[in-house]
C-alpha positions in Angstrom: -0.1 -63.7 -38.6 -0.6 -60.3 -40.3 2.4 -58.7 -42.1 2.7 -54.9 -41.9 4.9 -52.5 -43.9 5.1 -48.7 -43.1 7.3 -45.8 -43.7 8.1 -43.4 -46.5 9.0 -43.4 -50.1 10.7 -40.3 -51.4 10.7 -39.5 -55.1 13.2 -37.2 -56.7 11.6 -34.0 -57.9 12.5 -34.6 -61.4 10.6 -38.0 -61.4 7.5 -36.9 -59.6 4.9 -36.8 -62.4 5.1 -40.5 -63.3 4.5 -41.9 -59.7 1.6 -39.4 -59.1 0.0 -40.7 -62.4 0.6 -44.3 -61.6 -0.4 -44.3 -58.0 -4.2 -44.5 -58.3 -4.1 -47.7 -60.5 -1.5 -49.2 -58.1 -3.7 -48.6 -55.1 -6.8 -50.1 -57.0 -5.0 -53.2 -58.0 -3.3 -53.8 -54.7 -6.6 -53.4 -52.7 -8.1 -56.1 -54.9 -5.4 -58.6 -54.1 -6.3 -61.6 -52.1 -4.8 -61.0 -48.6 -4.7 -57.3 -48.7 -6.2 -55.8 -45.6 -5.1 -52.3 -45.8 -3.2 -50.3 -48.4 -2.7 -46.5 -47.9 -0.3 -44.3 -49.8 -0.6 -40.5 -49.5 1.7 -37.7 -50.5 2.5 -36.0 -47.2 5.0 -33.5 -48.6 6.0 -32.8 -52.2 7.7 -36.0 -53.3 7.4 -37.8 -49.9 4.7 -40.5 -49.8 3.6 -42.1 -46.5 3.0 -45.9 -47.0 1.0 -48.0 -44.6 0.2 -51.7 -45.8 -1.3 -54.7 -44.1 -1.5 -58.1 -45.6 -3.0 -61.3 -44.2 0.5 -62.9 -43.9 4.0 -62.7 -45.3 3.1 -64.9 -48.2 0.3 -62.5 -49.2 2.7 -59.6 -49.1 5.3 -61.6 -51.2 2.5 -62.2 -53.7 1.9 -58.4 -53.8 5.6 -57.7 -54.3 5.7 -60.2 -57.2 2.5 -58.8 -58.8 3.7 -55.2 -58.5 7.2 -55.9 -59.7 6.9 -54.8 -63.3 3.9 -52.5 -63.0 3.7 -48.8 -64.2 4.0 -47.9 -60.4 7.1 -49.9 -59.9 8.8 -48.4 -63.0 7.7 -44.9 -62.0 9.0 -45.2 -58.5 12.3 -47.0 -59.5 14.5 -44.1 -58.4 12.6 -43.5 -55.0 14.3 -43.8 -51.7 12.4 -46.3 -49.5 12.5 -46.0 -45.6 10.3 -48.8 -44.6 9.8 -50.9 -41.5 8.0 -54.3 -41.3 6.5 -56.3 -38.5 4.3 -59.3 -38.0 1.5 -59.8 -35.4 
């Protein structure tokens, strides 16, 4: 059963440089993970990132969360406001 996460991540203006710099590597590493079906993050407004992720199942998503926990991206986006929804199908 596929696991989906979508929504927005809003980064404070003072913190924007670091997430913008770290995003490309985060995307590359995530797309290479076993179980990653789709991973798209794009800045739709200054500081507002649209997030659309699909993983093979909830376990694959949990593995992604664990891998990404201490990455440059996680550190760079630590102060971001997350507005995510999840679903399985």
